[in-house]
DRENVOVEX-862537 format. One line per field, with one value per residue: residue number from 1; x, y, z of N, C-alpha, C in turn. Coordinates in steps of 0.1 Angstrom, whole numbers, plus 5000, padded with zeros to 4 digits. Each point is the difference from the previous one (the first is absolute). Example, Ala and Ser with C-alpha at 12.3 -4.5 7.8 and 13.67 -1.06 7.14 Angstrom:
REM residues 2
n	c(1|2)
n.X	c(5132|4996)
n.Y	c(4943|5011)
n.Z	c(5078|4993)
ca.X	c(4991|5009)
ca.Y	c(5012|5011)
ca.Z	c(5000|5000)
c.X	c(5009|4992)
c.Y	c(5012|5011)
c.Z	c(5000|5008)
//
This chain:
REM residues 248
n	c(1|2|3|4|5|6|7|8|9|10|11|12|13|14|15|16|17|18|19|20|21|22|23|24|25|26|27|28|29|30|31|32|33|34|35|36|37|38|39|40|41|42|43|44|45|46|47|48|49|50|51|52|53|54|55|56|57|58|59|60|61|62|63|64|65|66|67|68|69|70|71|72|73|74|75|76|77|78|79|80|81|82|83|84|85|86|87|88|89|90|91|92|93|94|95|96|97|98|99|100|101|102|103|104|105|106|107|108|109|110|111|112|113|114|115|116|117|118|119|120|121|122|123|124|125|126|127|128|129|130|131|132|133|134|135|136|137|138|139|140|141|142|143|144|145|146|147|148|149|150|151|152|153|154|155|156|157|158|159|160|161|162|163|164|165|166|167|168|169|170|171|172|173|174|175|176|177|178|179|180|181|182|183|184|185|186|187|188|189|190|191|192|193|194|195|196|197|198|199|200|201|202|203|204|205|206|207|208|209|210|211|212|213|214|215|216|217|218|219|220|221|222|223|224|225|226|227|228|229|230|231|232|233|234|235|236|237|238|239|240|241|242|243|244|245|246|247|248)
n.X	c(8227|5009|4995|4998|5013|4999|4990|4991|4996|5015|5000|4988|5009|5014|4991|4987|5010|5005|4993|5000|5016|5003|4988|5004|5018|4996|4993|5004|5010|4987|5001|5012|4999|4988|5004|5010|4993|4997|5013|5001|4989|5004|5015|4994|4993|5009|5004|4991|5000|5012|4991|5002|4989|4988|5000|4990|5005|5009|4994|4994|5010|4999|5013|5001|4989|5000|5009|4991|4995|4991|5003|5005|4988|4998|4985|4993|4986|4990|4994|4998|4992|4993|5011|4997|5010|4992|5011|4988|4998|5005|5009|5000|5011|4998|4997|4988|5005|5001|5004|5003|4997|5006|4992|5012|4995|5012|5006|4998|4998|4988|5011|4998|5005|5001|4991|5009|4989|4995|4999|4988|4994|4997|4990|5006|4993|5007|5003|4988|5002|5002|5019|4999|5000|5007|4995|5012|4991|5002|5009|5007|5003|5008|5002|5012|4998|5006|4991|5001|4997|4988|5002|5000|4988|4997|4996|4990|5001|4995|5004|5003|4992|4999|4994|4992|5012|5003|4998|5010|4996|5006|5006|4994|5008|5011|4997|4994|5010|5008|5006|5006|5000|5013|5007|5013|4992|4997|4996|5011|4986|5009|5002|5001|4992|4993|4988|5001|5011|5006|5011|4993|5003|4999|5009|5006|4997|5017|4998|5010|4996|4993|5004|5009|4994|4998|5010|5000|4982|5000|5008|4990|4994|5005|5003|4986|4993|5014|4995|4987|5003|5007|4990|4989|5005|5006|4996|4991|4998|5003|4990|4993|5003|5003|4987|4998|5005|4997|4986|4993)
n.Y	c(1986|5013|5002|4986|5002|5009|4992|5008|4998|5000|5009|5005|4992|5003|5012|5001|4994|5012|5010|4994|5006|5013|5010|4993|5004|5013|4998|4996|5010|5008|4996|5000|5014|5001|4990|5005|5013|4996|4995|5011|5006|4995|5007|5014|4999|5002|5011|5007|4994|5007|5010|4998|4991|5011|5001|5000|4992|4997|4998|4996|4995|5003|5007|4995|4994|5014|4996|4995|5007|4990|5002|4988|5002|4995|5007|4998|5000|5012|4997|5011|4993|5003|4999|4994|5002|5006|5002|5007|4993|4984|5000|4988|4995|5013|4997|5004|5006|4993|5005|4991|5009|4991|5008|4998|4997|5003|4987|5002|5007|5000|5001|5013|4994|5012|4986|5001|4992|5009|4994|5006|4994|5011|5001|5006|4991|4996|5012|4996|4989|4993|4996|4983|5011|4995|5006|4992|4990|5007|4988|5005|4994|5015|4996|5012|5014|5003|5009|5009|5006|4993|5001|5018|4997|5009|5009|4995|4995|5001|5001|4988|4994|4992|4989|5010|5001|5013|5007|4994|5006|4995|5016|5006|4990|5005|5010|4995|4993|5010|4992|4998|5006|4995|5017|4996|4990|4990|4992|4997|4995|4987|4994|4987|5000|5008|4997|4998|4999|5004|4994|5005|5000|5011|4992|5005|5010|5002|4993|4995|4987|5005|5002|4986|4995|5010|4996|4990|5005|5006|4987|4994|5005|5001|4988|4994|5010|4991|4989|5005|5007|4992|4997|5008|5002|4993|4990|5006|5008|4993|4991|5010|5001|4985|5000|5008|4998|4990|5008|4989)
n.Z	c(2528|5000|4983|5001|5004|4991|4992|5002|4987|5000|5006|4995|4989|5003|5002|4986|4991|5006|4998|4985|4996|5006|4996|4986|5005|5005|4989|4997|5005|5000|4990|4994|5002|4992|4992|5002|4999|4990|4993|5006|4996|4989|5005|5002|4990|4994|5006|4998|4988|5004|5006|5011|4998|5001|5012|5004|5009|4989|4990|5015|5000|4987|4996|4991|5002|4992|5010|5002|4991|4996|5013|4997|4997|5012|5000|5010|4995|5001|4988|4992|4994|5006|5004|4993|4993|4986|4993|4993|4986|5005|4989|4995|4996|4995|5013|4998|5016|5010|5007|5007|5007|5007|5013|5004|5011|5004|4997|5012|4986|4994|4994|4992|4991|4988|4992|4993|5001|4988|4986|4995|4988|4991|5005|4987|5001|5016|5002|5005|4993|5013|5000|4998|5010|5002|5012|5002|5009|5013|5008|4993|4992|4996|4986|4997|4996|5007|4997|4991|5005|4999|4994|4999|4991|4986|5011|4998|5013|5009|5009|4993|4997|5011|4996|4991|4998|4996|5015|5007|5009|5004|5002|4988|4992|5005|4997|4988|5003|5004|4988|5009|4990|4991|5002|5000|5002|4990|4999|4995|5001|5002|4991|5001|4987|5006|5002|4989|5003|4993|4998|4987|5015|4994|4996|5011|4992|5003|4988|5005|4989|5004|5008|5000|4992|5011|5008|4992|5000|5013|5002|4993|5006|5018|5003|4997|5010|5006|4994|4999|5014|5003|4998|5004|5009|5001|5001|4997|5011|5007|4994|5001|5009|5003|4999|5002|5009|4993|5000|5010)
ca.X	c(4997|5000|4988|4992|5002|4994|4987|4988|4995|5009|5001|4989|4996|5007|4991|4988|5008|5007|4986|4991|5009|5000|4990|4997|5006|4995|4989|5005|5008|4991|4992|5009|5003|4988|5005|5009|4988|4989|5006|5004|4990|5000|5005|4993|4985|5008|5008|4989|4996|5010|5002|4989|4987|4996|4987|4993|5002|5011|4996|4993|5012|5008|4994|4995|4999|5005|5016|4998|4995|5007|5001|4993|4994|4987|4989|4991|4990|4986|4996|4988|4992|4989|5008|5007|5000|5004|5008|5000|5011|5014|4999|5010|5004|4992|4983|4997|4986|5001|5011|4992|5003|4991|5009|4999|5003|5012|4997|5005|5003|4990|5003|4998|5006|4996|5008|4996|4998|5002|4993|4991|4997|4983|4984|5000|4985|4995|5016|4996|5002|5013|4998|4997|5015|4998|5008|4997|5001|5009|5015|5005|5019|4999|5015|4997|5011|4995|4997|4998|4983|4997|5003|4988|4993|4996|4982|4993|4990|5007|5004|4994|4995|4995|5014|5009|5005|5012|5013|4997|5014|5003|4997|4986|4993|5000|4988|4990|4997|5007|5009|5014|5005|5008|5000|5011|5004|4994|5005|4997|4998|5004|4996|4988|4986|4988|4993|4997|5007|5011|5015|5013|5003|5010|5014|5002|5009|5004|5002|5014|5005|4996|5012|5010|4992|4998|5015|5004|4995|5006|5014|5000|4996|5015|5012|4996|5007|5011|5008|4994|5005|5014|4997|4993|5006|5013|5006|4996|5004|5016|5005|4995|5008|5012|4999|4998|5017|5003|4994|4993)
ca.Y	c(4996|5009|5009|4992|5000|5017|5003|4996|4987|4991|5003|4997|4988|4996|5004|4986|4989|4997|4997|4986|4987|4998|4995|4987|4988|5003|4992|4986|4999|4999|4985|4989|4996|4992|4991|4999|4999|4986|4990|4999|4996|4986|4994|5002|4993|4983|4996|4998|4993|4987|4999|4988|5006|5006|4996|5011|5006|5008|5009|5011|5007|5008|5015|5003|4991|5006|4995|4982|5000|4988|4988|4988|4997|4984|5004|4996|5006|4995|5002|5009|5000|5015|5015|4997|5013|4996|5011|4999|5007|4998|4987|4990|4994|5007|4999|5012|4992|5005|4996|4997|5003|4998|5005|4990|5001|4991|4992|5003|5015|5005|5007|4995|5000|4995|4994|4997|4985|4993|5004|4990|5009|5005|4999|5009|4998|5007|5007|5003|4986|4997|4987|4990|4999|4986|5006|4989|5006|4995|5010|4996|5001|5005|5001|5011|5007|5016|5007|5014|5004|5000|5012|5003|5001|5013|5001|5010|5007|5002|4986|4994|4993|4986|4987|4999|5018|5006|5002|5000|5007|4994|5010|5000|4987|4994|5010|4999|4986|5000|4993|5003|4996|5005|5007|5002|4989|4985|4986|4997|4984|4990|4984|4991|5005|4993|5010|5007|5015|5000|5010|5000|5013|5003|5004|5014|5003|5012|5008|5004|5004|5010|5014|4996|5001|5014|5006|4994|5010|5011|5003|4998|5018|5011|4996|5010|5011|5003|4992|5008|5009|4997|4994|5008|5012|4995|4990|5002|5012|4997|4991|5011|5012|4997|4997|5016|5003|4992|5003|4990)
ca.Z	c(5013|5007|5000|5006|5016|5002|4999|5009|5001|5004|5014|5001|5001|5012|5016|5004|5006|5011|5010|4999|5005|5014|5006|5002|5007|5014|5004|5001|5010|5010|4998|5009|5016|5002|4999|5011|5011|5000|5001|5014|5003|4998|5008|5014|4997|5000|5015|5010|4996|5005|5013|5008|5000|5008|5005|5005|5011|4999|4993|5005|5013|4987|5005|4987|4986|4988|4999|4996|4987|4991|5007|5001|5013|5002|5010|5003|5006|4997|4989|5006|4990|5001|4994|4986|4991|4986|4997|4985|4989|5001|4994|5001|4989|4989|5001|5007|5011|5013|5010|5012|5012|5014|5011|5009|5017|5001|5015|5007|5002|4999|4992|4991|4986|4991|4993|4984|5000|4985|4986|4997|4985|5003|4991|4992|5000|5011|5003|5015|5005|5009|4994|5012|5007|5013|5012|5013|5015|5011|4999|4989|4998|4986|4998|4993|5001|5002|4986|5005|4996|4985|4987|4999|4994|5002|5000|4991|5010|5013|5006|4996|5011|4998|4996|4990|5002|4992|5006|5018|5009|5014|5013|5000|5004|5014|5007|4997|5005|5017|4998|5003|4989|5001|4993|4990|4993|5004|4998|4984|4999|4989|4997|4986|5004|5015|5006|4989|4997|4992|5007|4989|4998|4991|5011|5002|4987|5001|4988|4998|4990|4992|5004|4992|4985|4997|4999|4986|4991|4997|4994|4987|4997|4996|4989|4985|4998|4999|4987|4993|4999|4992|4987|4993|5009|5003|4988|4986|4996|4998|4986|4988|5004|4993|4986|5001|4998|4991|4984|4990)
c.X	c(5001|4988|4987|4998|4997|4989|4991|4993|5005|4999|4985|4996|5009|4996|4995|5006|5006|4987|4992|5006|5000|4987|4993|5007|4995|4987|5008|5006|4986|4991|5011|4997|4986|5000|5006|4992|4990|5007|5004|4986|4993|5007|4996|4991|5005|5006|4984|4992|5012|4996|4987|4988|4996|4986|4994|5005|5013|4996|4992|5012|5009|4993|4993|4996|5005|5011|4999|4996|5008|5004|4991|4992|4991|4998|4990|4991|4985|4996|4990|4993|4994|5007|5005|4998|5006|5002|4999|5010|5011|5004|5011|4999|4993|4985|4996|4990|5003|5013|4989|5008|4996|5012|5004|5005|5010|4995|5006|5004|4990|5004|4991|5005|4986|5007|4992|5002|5005|4988|4986|4993|4985|4991|4998|4981|4993|5010|4997|5002|5012|5003|5000|5015|4998|5010|4999|4999|5006|5017|5004|5018|4998|5018|4997|5018|4994|5000|4998|4983|4996|5000|4985|4997|4994|4984|4993|4988|5008|5002|4987|4993|4989|5011|5008|5004|5012|5015|4998|5010|5000|4998|4982|4991|5002|4991|4989|4998|4998|5009|5017|5008|5015|4995|5006|5005|4989|5004|4994|5002|5007|4999|4988|4988|4992|4990|4991|5010|5015|5009|5013|5008|5015|5016|5000|5008|4999|5004|5014|5003|4991|5007|5011|4992|4999|5011|5007|4997|5007|5015|5003|4995|5010|5009|4995|5002|5010|5007|4994|5006|5015|5001|5000|5007|5017|5007|4993|5007|5019|5006|4994|5016|5014|4996|5003|5015|5008|4998|4996|4982)
c.Y	c(5008|5010|4991|5003|5013|5002|4997|4987|4987|5000|4995|4985|4993|4997|4989|4988|4997|4998|4989|4986|4998|4995|4984|4993|5001|4989|4987|4996|4996|4989|4990|5005|4997|4988|4995|4997|4987|4990|5001|4995|4984|4990|4996|4988|4982|4996|4999|4985|4984|4999|4987|5008|5004|4992|5009|5007|5009|5009|5014|5004|5007|5016|5007|4990|5003|4998|4985|4999|4991|4988|4988|4997|4988|5005|4992|5009|4995|5011|5013|5000|5008|5010|4995|5009|4992|5010|4998|5005|4996|4989|4991|4990|5003|5001|5012|4993|5010|4998|4997|5004|4999|5000|4982|5007|4989|4995|5006|5013|5009|5012|4993|5004|4997|4993|5000|4988|4995|5008|4992|5008|5007|4994|5008|5002|5009|5006|5001|4987|4998|4987|4993|4999|4990|5007|4990|5010|4994|5007|4993|5006|5004|5004|5011|5007|5015|5010|5013|5000|5002|5013|5001|5005|5012|4996|5010|5007|4997|4987|4986|4992|4987|4990|5003|5012|4999|4997|4999|5009|4994|5004|4999|4985|4996|5008|4992|4985|4999|4990|5006|4995|5006|5008|5002|4988|4990|4986|4994|4983|4995|4989|4996|5008|4994|5008|5005|5010|4993|5010|4999|5020|5004|5006|5017|5004|5016|5008|5001|4999|5011|5012|4997|5006|5015|5005|4998|5008|5012|5003|4997|5013|5008|4993|5005|5014|5004|4999|5011|5013|4999|4997|5014|5015|5000|4993|5005|5014|5001|4996|5007|5013|4991|4999|5015|5002|4991|5005|4990|5008)
c.Z	c(5009|5003|5005|5016|5005|4999|5010|5005|5005|5014|5007|5000|5007|5014|5001|4999|5012|5012|5000|5004|5015|5008|4995|5006|5013|5006|4992|5014|5013|4997|5009|5013|5008|5000|5013|5016|5002|5003|5017|5006|5001|5005|5016|5001|5001|5014|5009|4997|5005|5016|5005|4998|5012|5010|5006|5012|4995|4994|5007|5006|4989|5009|4985|4990|4990|4999|4996|4988|4990|5008|5004|5018|5000|5010|5005|5009|4995|4990|5007|4988|4999|4992|4987|4990|4988|4994|4984|4992|5006|4995|5006|4988|4990|5000|5012|5009|5012|5007|5014|5014|5013|5010|5009|5012|5002|5016|5013|5006|4998|4989|4983|4983|4991|4990|4983|5000|4986|4995|5001|4990|5008|4988|4992|4996|5006|5008|5013|5008|5004|4992|5011|5009|5014|5010|5011|5011|5008|4995|4984|4999|4987|5000|4992|5001|5005|4989|5003|4997|4987|4988|4996|4986|4997|5001|4996|5012|5015|5007|5001|5019|4994|4994|4987|4997|4990|5006|5013|5002|5014|5010|5001|5004|5014|5010|4994|5007|5013|5007|5004|4986|4997|4986|4990|4989|5001|4997|4983|5004|4988|5001|4992|5002|5007|5002|4990|4994|4991|5009|4992|5000|4993|5009|4998|4987|5002|4989|4997|4986|4994|5002|4990|4990|4997|5002|4989|4991|5001|5000|4989|4990|4997|4989|4986|5000|4997|4988|4987|5001|4995|4984|4989|5006|4995|4986|4983|4998|5002|4987|4992|5000|4993|4983|4993|4999|4992|4987|4996|4999)
//
């Protein structure tokens, strides 16, 4: 056993095992910290959902609309149908189609908010054909929750124009339409299907379980390194040394 401890390979393998075990353990702890951070975010989302719904005036009174993301809202206003945009390649319930976006000018305020109204299928035979979506005239009441700006997909060209687009930047759209749109958030309309639109929005998924799964993998790898090192570098040489002393 003493000769093994004095060998160069023993110390090289010991150093490699320490680095690997320490690194995998640190990665496991990092995944646990990420899970804790996202659980805190989920708690904040749940707290927002428990608050009373915002109306147009209370929404306008908020200093930063981004602070109200995920809070329920019931807004009255007038649709700006001429500025409706159809975001392409957006799935819902496993089907590809459009997310239909229309600005809503809030009643009595003049402020506008972009509403993610719902999903509509596309015509794959004629990709330029718009789906039949009804936009009521006059003052309407829209139920939903404050949402972040829509996520952006990869663009193969410059900024889109026209009704069918790949992405939509709120600041640029505000300039394009001349409407006083909120730039930090939109409204995700909820409720039963209507106006030719589905609203089966996926619940916010922060991937907390994924981080716990990764942490388990890293801790498992760390344990495997320790066990293999102990077996091959300590236990087996020690047993061989004992046999040698006994003359086996």
